[in-house]
N, C-alpha and C positions, 0 to 999 in steps of 0.2 A: 514262578518269579526264581533266580537269580539268592542263592542263601543272604549274603550281603543286604539285596534293595530293603528289604525290611526296616533297619536298622539306619539306611539311609533315607529310606521314609517317616520312620521316627526325628529323624536327622532337623527331615526339612520342618515337618509339622515343628520341630520345637524354633526352630528356627523364625517360621513366620508366626506365630505367635510372640515372640522377644522382639518382633518387628512391631507389630501392634500394639504391643505393648509401649515401646519406645515413641509411636506416633503421638499416642493416648498423654502420656510422661508429658511431649513436649506440646501440645494442642492446648492441655488447660490451664499452663499459663495465659496463655493468647487469649481462651472462650476470657477468663479474669479481667484479664488488659480490657476487653471488649466492653463489658458492661460497668469497669469504673469508667470507662472514658468516658457512657454514655452519663453517667450518673457525675460525673465532671461538670457538663454541658449540662447539665440541669442544676449543680450548684453556682456554676460563672449566672444563667439564668434568674437563679431567686438574688443572687449579690445585683442583676443591674437592675432588678425590683425595685430590691432595695432603696439602691441609690435611688432609682426612680422618686420614691415616697419621699428621701431626706432630702431631696432637692424641693417636690414638692412643697413640703413642709418651711423649707427655707423659706420660698418664695409667698408664702401666705403668711410667712412671720415679719417677712421684709414689709409686702402689701402693708400688716395690722399697723406698720411702724409707722410709716407711710400718711396714714389713712389719724394716726392718731395725730401729727403731728400738723395737716395740713386741718386739722380738728380743733389746736392750739394755737394756729394759727387763725385762723379763723375769728375764734374767743377775742387775740388780740385786737384784729383791726375792728371791728367792732366796737372796743375801747375806742380805740383811735376816731373810729369817725364820732364818738358824742364831741372829740375835741375841731370837730372839721369844722372850718371857717369860713371856707366857699363852697360850690355846689361841685367845682370841679375834681377840688379836692374831698368831696364829697364821694362824687362817684367811680374818682381813681379806688377807693377804700370798697369798694358794694363794687366794681368792677372786678377787683382781686380778690376778695370773697366768692364773685360768681368763679373764677378759676378753680377753685380749693372746693369750691364742691364737686364740682365737674371732674376736678380728681379722685375726690372722693368716691362719688360715686362710679367712675371709672377700674377706680380699686379693689370696690365691693364686687362685682362685675367681673371682674379675672379672679378675687379669693374662691367667690361661687364657682364659678370653672374648674378655678384646685381641688376645689372641695370635692364634687364630680368624681375628677378626674380622681382623687385619692381614696374616695371609696371600692374602686374598681383596681387601685394601687393594691390597698388591703386585701381587696378580697385575696387577686391575684397571692400575694405573699402568701397568708397564713395558709392559704390551697398546696401552695408550693412548698410550704415547711410539711404540714401534713404527711404528703406523698412522696417527699424528702427521705423525713425519717423513716417511712414505711421502704423504701427503697435502699437507705443505707443498713436497716436490716438486713433484706434478703441479700444485698451483697457482702455481706458478712455470714452471713449463714453459705452463700456459693463459695466463698472462699476456704470459708468452715471442712464445706463438704470435696472441692478442689486438693485440699491438704491432707484427708484421708483418703481420696480416690489417690495423691500420687506417693504418698506410702504404700496405701495397696499393693500398686502399681509394681512400685520397685521392688517390693518381697517379693512379687512374684513371679518378677524378671532375676530375680538372683536364684531363683530355684530354677526356672527353663533355663538360666544359662549355666547351672551345676549338671542340670538334667542332658543337655546340650552336650557339655564336656564331655561327662562320662559315655555316651552315645558314639561320642568323634571319635576319643579313643577304641574304639571295639573295629572300627572299619577300616582295613588293611591301608596303609599311607597312599597309593596310585587313588583307591577310590576317591580318597577320602581331600586330594586333591584335585583331581576331576571336579567333583563336589566344591571345593573351594573356586576353583577357578573358576566355574559356569554360576556360582551367586554372586561373587562380586564385579565379576568384568562383563557379564550381558544378562543375568534376570536378577538384580538386585533386588531385594527382597518379596519374589517369586519365585513361583518353579520351579524349578532346572528338573524334575527328576519326571517323565510324564509315562501316561498309561501305552503299550500297543494294544490297539483296537480293530479287530477288522481289515487288520493291515494298511492300519493309517498310526500316525505318530498325533496321541490327542490333544498335542499342544498347539503345534504348526495347520494339524490338521492334512502330513504330508502322504502320499502314500509311499509304501514301503517295497523293495523287492521282494518275491517269494518267497525266496529261499532267505534272504536277511528278516525277515518276519517270524520267520520256522525257527530259526536261528537265537531270536531275542525267546521266543515262545518254549525254547529248548532249555532255556534257564542256567545254562552252565555255564555262561559268562556273564562279564557287562557288558551290556552294547548301549550304543550309544544312538542316536535321532542321524541321520548324514545331512536330515538338511540344516536343523536346528540347535542339534548336537546336548539337548538334555539327555540325560541318562533312563531307558527303556526299561519298564518292567511289563508282562503280562502275565491276568487273571486269568487264571481255569472258567467258564461258565459255570455255574453251575448246575446240579447231574437236574435231569427232570425226570426223577422218578414214579411221576406218574404212567410216562411216555414209556418209561423202560417197563414196567408192570403190565400197561397192555401191549407193547410189542411182543 
């Protein structure tokens, strides 16, 4: 392996780790935003249930008021019946009383229906409030974890960037320029250095000319894949000691 490739590989590892940290730093707030969006939808649902319950209570109160009004009217009509001078007047009072009684029965039926609806709404509101309290606590916990994780990532990113600058400073300018060009123009946040093995570039899997592969193996100069332009390196396979001893 060429003497500068080890440093270039170290530089690549640092760049890949920095890219990973930057992605995570960018992703964490989005995850929290999604959680908060779900929480917001649950809050709106609870508000709708509360509004429906309040409307139910207002309607029941109105019907109660209407019933009391009809009852008071019936009481007055019965008093007036005592002073009726003709059968027609008496029947008119009686007819109006029957009309008020029908209105009362109708209002009472509506009140019973509303009470049934209110019971269901009250259960929904109470269950939603308990669930929402637990969910808010969870969201706050996740936000705290995210802030802590982001701070850790940012601290590590600073260290990685410092190590990266130190590694880059030791590379020959020509190799560093080639590395940066490949990384920024063609393989952003990806591998720009590939192993040469079995006469093939292990990144693009294209075969090399025999002499070219031999030059890569020799490691006397920095070589580039003729197909994908990645920087190439060769690793000597481990020696089979047992085979040598048996041979």
